[in-house]
C-alpha positions in Angstrom: -21.3 7.6 -13.6 -18.8 10.6 -14.1 -16.2 9.9 -11.4 -13.3 12.1 -10.7 -10.4 10.8 -8.6 -7.9 12.8 -6.8 -4.9 11.2 -5.5 -1.0 11.9 -5.6 -0.4 8.2 -6.7 -1.4 6.5 -9.8 -0.4 4.0 -12.4 2.2 3.3 -13.8 3.7 3.3 -10.2 4.1 -0.6 -9.4 3.5 -0.7 -5.8 1.0 0.7 -3.1 -1.8 3.2 -3.6 -0.7 4.0 -7.2 -1.1 0.2 -8.3 -4.6 0.2 -6.6 -5.9 3.5 -8.0 -4.9 2.4 -11.6 -6.5 -0.9 -11.5 -9.6 0.6 -9.9 -10.1 3.4 -12.4 -9.4 1.2 -15.4 -12.0 -1.5 -14.0 -14.6 1.4 -13.7 -14.0 2.4 -17.2 -14.4 -1.0 -18.4 -17.9 -1.2 -16.7 -18.9 1.7 -18.8 -18.2 4.8 -16.4 -16.4 8.1 -17.4 -13.2 8.5 -15.1 -11.1 11.3 -14.8 -7.9 11.0 -12.4 -6.1 14.2 -11.2 -2.7 12.9 -9.9 1.1 13.7 -9.8 3.7 12.4 -11.9 4.9 8.8 -10.9 7.6 9.0 -8.3 6.9 6.4 -5.7 8.7 4.5 -4.1 11.9 5.7 -5.7 11.1 9.4 -4.5 12.1 10.7 -7.9 10.0 11.7 -11.0 10.1 8.9 -13.5 11.5 9.3 -17.0 9.2 10.9 -19.6 7.2 12.9 -16.8 7.7 16.4 -15.4 7.6 17.5 -11.8 7.2 21.3 -12.9 4.5 21.3 -15.5 1.0 20.0 -16.2 0.5 16.8 -18.4 -2.2 15.1 -19.8 -2.4 11.4 -20.9 -5.0 8.4 -21.4 -4.3 5.2 -19.6 -6.7 2.3 -20.5 -9.5 4.8 -21.3 -8.9 6.9 -18.1 -8.2 10.6 -18.6 -5.2 11.4 -16.4 -4.0 14.8 -15.5 -0.6 15.2 -14.0 0.0 18.1 -11.7 3.4 19.7 -10.7 5.0 18.1 -7.7 8.0 18.8 -5.5 9.7 15.6 -4.7 12.3 15.8 -1.9 15.5 13.7 -2.4 15.6 12.7 1.2 12.0 12.6 2.7 11.7 13.8 6.3 8.8 14.9 8.3 9.1 18.5 7.2 10.1 17.7 3.6 6.9 15.5 3.3 4.6 18.3 4.3 6.0 20.7 1.7 5.7 17.7 -0.8 2.1 16.9 -0.1 1.2 20.6 0.1 2.8 21.1 -3.4 0.3 18.6 -4.8 -2.5 20.1 -3.0 -2.1 23.4 -4.4 -1.1 22.4 -8.0 -4.1 20.0 -8.2 -6.8 22.5 -7.3 -6.5 24.2 -10.7 -7.3 21.2 -12.5 -10.2 20.5 -10.0 -11.7 23.7 -10.9 -11.3 23.1 -14.7 -12.9 19.5 -14.2 -15.9 21.3 -12.6 -17.0 22.0 -16.1 -17.6 18.2 -16.5 -20.0 18.2 -13.6 -18.7 15.0 -12.0 -21.3 12.9 -9.9 -18.7 11.9 -7.4 -15.3 13.3 -6.3 -13.2 10.5 -4.8 -10.3 11.6 -2.7 -7.5 9.1 -1.8 -5.8 9.8 1.4 -2.8 10.4 1.7 -2.6 13.2 1.3 -5.1 14.6 3.6 -4.1 18.1 2.5 -6.3 17.4 -0.6 -9.4 16.8 1.4 -10.5 20.2 2.5 -10.0 21.6 -0.9 -11.9 18.7 -2.6 -14.8 19.0 -0.3 -15.1 22.7 -1.0 -15.2 22.0 -4.9 -17.5 19.2 -4.6 -20.1 21.4 -2.6 -19.4 24.1 -5.4 -20.0 21.7 -8.4 -22.9 19.8 -6.4 -21.1 16.5 -6.7 -21.1 14.0 -3.9 -17.5 13.8 -2.1 -16.2 10.4 -1.0 -12.9 10.2 1.1 -10.9 6.9 1.0 -8.2 6.4 3.5 -5.5 3.9 2.7 -3.1 5.2 5.6 -4.2 7.4 8.6 -1.3 9.8 7.6 -2.1 12.2 10.4 -2.0 9.6 13.3 0.9 7.8 11.6 3.1 11.1 11.5 2.7 11.8 15.2 3.2 8.0 16.2 6.4 7.9 14.1 7.8 11.2 15.2 7.4 12.9 12.0 5.4 15.9 13.5 5.9 17.4 17.0 3.2 16.1 19.4 2.5 19.4 20.7 0.4 20.0 17.5 -1.7 16.8 17.8 -4.7 18.4 19.5 -5.1 21.2 16.8 -4.3 19.1 13.8 -6.5 16.1 15.0 -9.5 18.6 15.7 -9.2 19.8 12.1 -8.9 16.3 10.7 -12.1 15.2 12.4 -13.9 18.5 11.4 -13.0 17.8 7.8 -13.4 14.1 7.6 -16.9 14.0 9.1 -18.4 16.4 6.4 -17.8 13.8 3.6 -20.7 12.0 2.2 -18.9 8.7 2.4 -15.7 7.7 4.1 -14.2 4.4 3.3 -11.1 2.6 4.5 -9.3 -0.9 4.1 -9.8 -2.8 7.3 -12.3 -3.4 10.1 -9.9 -1.8 12.6 -9.6 1.2 10.6 -13.3 1.5 10.4 -13.3 1.5 14.1 -10.8 4.3 14.2 -13.2 6.1 11.8 -15.7 6.1 14.5 -13.5 7.3 17.2 -12.9 10.2 14.8 -16.5 11.1 14.8 -17.4 9.8 11.4 -21.2 8.5 11.3 -21.5 4.9 11.0 -24.1 5.2 8.2 -21.3 6.9 6.2 -18.4 4.4 6.7 -17.7 2.1 4.2 -15.4 -1.0 4.2 -13.4 -1.0 0.9 -10.5 -3.4 1.2 -7.7 -3.6 -1.1 -7.9 -6.6 -3.6 -5.8 -8.9 -5.7 -6.3 -10.4 -9.1 -6.2 -14.1 -8.1 -6.1 -15.0 -11.8 -2.7 -13.1 -12.1 -1.2 -13.9 -8.9 -1.5 -17.5 -8.3 0.7 -20.6 -6.7 3.7 -21.1 -9.0 4.2 -24.8 -9.6 7.5 -24.5 -11.5 10.8 -23.1 -10.2 10.8 -19.3 -10.4 13.3 -17.8 -12.7 14.5 -15.5 -10.0 16.2 -18.5 -8.2 18.5 -19.1 -11.0 18.9 -15.2 -11.7 20.1 -14.8 -8.0 22.3 -18.0 -8.0 20.2 -19.6 -5.3 20.7 -23.3 -4.7 17.5 -25.5 -5.5 17.1 -26.5 -1.7 17.4 -23.0 -0.2 14.6 -21.7 1.9 14.0 -18.3 0.3 12.6 -15.6 2.8 11.2 -12.7 0.5 10.3 -9.2 1.3 9.0 -7.3 -1.7 7.6 -3.6 -1.7 8.3 -0.2 -0.3 11.4 0.2 1.9 10.5 3.0 4.2 10.7 3.8 7.8 7.3 2.4 8.9 8.2 -1.2 7.6 10.5 -1.9 10.3 12.8 -3.8 8.2 15.8 -3.9 10.6 14.1 -7.2 12.1 14.7 -8.9 8.9 18.3 -7.8 8.5 18.9 -8.9 12.2 17.4 -12.2 11.5 19.5 -12.8 8.4 22.5 -11.8 10.4 21.7 -14.6 13.0 21.1 -17.2 10.2 24.3 -16.1 8.3 26.0 -19.2 9.1 22.9 -21.4 8.3 23.2 -22.4 4.5 19.4 -23.3 4.3 18.1 -19.8 4.6 18.6 -16.9 2.0 16.7 -13.7 2.2 15.8 -11.6 -0.8 14.8 -7.9 -0.4 13.2 -6.3 -3.5 12.1 -2.7 -3.8 13.1 0.9 -3.2 12.1 3.5 -0.9 13.4 6.2 1.5 15.1 3.7 3.9 16.7 1.7 1.1 20.3 3.1 1.3 20.6 3.0 5.1 19.1 -0.6 5.1 21.5 -1.8 2.5 24.5 -0.3 4.3 23.4 -1.9 7.6 23.2 -5.3 5.8 26.6 -5.0 4.0 28.5 -7.7 5.8 25.7 -10.1 5.6 26.1 -12.8 3.0 22.7 -14.3 2.8 20.8 -11.1 1.7 20.2 -10.6 -2.0 18.9 -7.1 -3.3 16.6 -6.6 -6.1 15.2 -3.2 -7.5 11.5 -3.1 -8.4 10.6 -5.6 -10.8 8.3 -5.2 -13.9 4.7 -5.9 -13.3 4.5 -8.6 -15.8 7.0 -10.5 -13.7 5.2 -10.0 -10.4 3.9 -13.6 -10.1 7.2 -15.1 -11.0 9.0 -12.8 -8.3 6.4 -13.7 -5.5 6.6 -17.3 -6.5 10.3 -17.2 -5.6 9.4 -17.2 -1.9 9.2 -20.1 0.3 7.9 -17.7 2.9 6.8 -14.0 2.6 8.1 -11.5 5.2 5.8 -8.7 6.4 7.7 -6.7 9.0 5.8 -3.6 10.4 6.7 -1.3 13.2 4.4 -1.6 16.3 3.4 2.2 16.4 2.1 1.8 12.7 0.5 -1.7 12.6 -3.0 -0.5 12.9 -2.8 2.9 11.1 -2.2 1.1 7.9 -2.7 -2.2 6.3 0.1 -3.0 4.0 -1.1 -3.4 0.5 1.4 -6.1 -0.4 -0.4 -8.5 1.9 -3.2 -9.5 -0.6 -0.6 -10.6 -3.3 1.3 -12.6 -0.5 -1.8 -14.5 0.4 -2.8 -15.1 -3.3 0.5 -17.0 -4.0 -0.2 -19.9 -1.6 3.0 -19.3 0.4 2.8 -18.8 4.3 3.8 -15.3 5.7 5.8 -14.3 8.7 4.4 -10.9 10.0 5.7 -8.9 13.0 2.4 -7.5 14.9 1.0 -7.5 18.5 -1.9 -9.7 19.3 -5.4 -8.2 18.6 -4.2 -6.0 15.6 -5.8 -6.3 12.1 -2.6 -7.5 10.8 -2.2 -10.4 13.3 -5.8 -11.4 12.8 -5.2 -11.8 9.0 -2.0 -13.4 9.1 -2.4 -16.0 11.8 -4.5 -18.1 9.4 -1.8 -18.0 6.7 1.3 -18.1 8.6 3.1 -16.9 11.9 2.8 -13.9 13.8 5.7 -12.7 16.1 6.3 -9.5 18.2 7.5 -6.3 16.5 11.3 -5.9 16.7 11.8 -9.4 18.2 14.5 -10.8 15.9 14.8 -14.1 17.9 11.3 -14.9 17.4 11.5 -14.1 13.8 14.2 -16.6 13.6 12.4 -19.3 15.5 9.3 -18.7 13.2 11.6 -19.2 10.2 13.3 -22.5 11.6 9.7 -24.0 12.5 8.6 -23.4 8.9 11.7 -24.8 7.2 11.4 -27.9 9.5 7.7 -28.5 8.6 7.0 -28.7 5.1 3.5 -29.7 5.4 2.6 -26.7 7.7 4.1 -24.4 5.0 1.9 -25.9 2.4 -1.4 -25.9 4.6 -0.9 -22.2 5.8 0.1 -21.1 2.3 -3.0 -22.7 0.8 -5.3 -21.3 3.7 -4.1 -17.8 2.6 -4.8 -18.4 -1.0 -8.2 -19.7 0.0 -8.9 -16.5 2.0 -7.8 -14.3 -0.9 -9.9 -15.9 -3.4 -13.0 -15.8 -1.2 -12.7 -12.4 0.3 -10.2 -10.3 -1.8 -10.7 -11.1 -5.3 -10.6 -7.9 -7.5 -13.9 -8.3 -9.3 -15.8 -9.0 -5.9 -14.3 -6.0 -4.2 -14.7 -3.6 -7.0 -18.3 -4.7 -7.8 -19.3 -3.9 -4.1 -17.5 -0.5 -4.4 -19.4 0.2 -7.7 -22.8 -0.5 -5.9 -21.6 1.7 -2.9 -20.7 4.6 -5.4 -24.2 4.4 -7.0 -25.8 4.2 -3.6 -24.0 7.4 -2.7 -25.0 9.3 -6.0 
């Protein structure tokens, strides 16, 4: 198949959508398909264009056999509601030129990854012009999240929501990453026959339970008996990391607990300032991909905070890796949400923004090593059986062929 992928995020970004796009495209190439990616220079989650790339000119490179076109992109220093709109619009506009050029290759299918939704209307028009099938894959319901998180004024919700439904329903296929998000697609008017469940995955051969002591424990000067609570990933506003900092503050005098926060993002500086007087929090920047299993193996428990108003609009991509490590998880989510349904088999779920409940969950786990072990291995088993990279992408490849 000739597959054209349009997404603002791509490898070598180490977290989130860019990581998954890179793994998906490389896997498809290894299966013999011709894959071209139209994307932006890597910038996430630091919100700055990576060294060796440009935000003002087009660039071409080949990564693992994938043809990659980088388009100009404006990256705000401090991402806010209005700045994000301009940021996403800049990519939608600059990428259309490459879409037109790629029309001469006559792709079989154009796969648009949301966010940004701004790309969807132009990609749909282009697909019709080039007689390609058009597929929209939704990683985040960014329009709903923008209103629920207060990034856009609610008075615009009716008009913007109508336009979103109008465009989304016209794609040949619309996929997303969780059953609850599939239900939301139905509410937006997408035909069930067009909807596809396409979850994020994990390479369970590269991410696995660490049997030796992680090198990061010595690197951070953590005592051998410390109970390490790890958060690793993007530090944005929708993560709700304040509850972790509050919990660390409440446990500051309990020498058993050490918190490690690894990553970068729009809220990083604010969060670090909020925690400047808390001694049991250790900060790490994003770590190299080859050290990911060593980093995740540092955890005695993984932390998955999430704001209540974003919990069923997104399913954090980091969850798959957490489960594959064989370590338990503490998540903040309301009952009945997709996050709660998944995590309850592999850890503990507490109400969002409830730091006391968060602390109680930590104390329960540190007091019961057998429960830690059994919950962690249940998560590992779920990841192996349901989220392995080869199984998920093989099903996706079959769905692509059916679409074409």
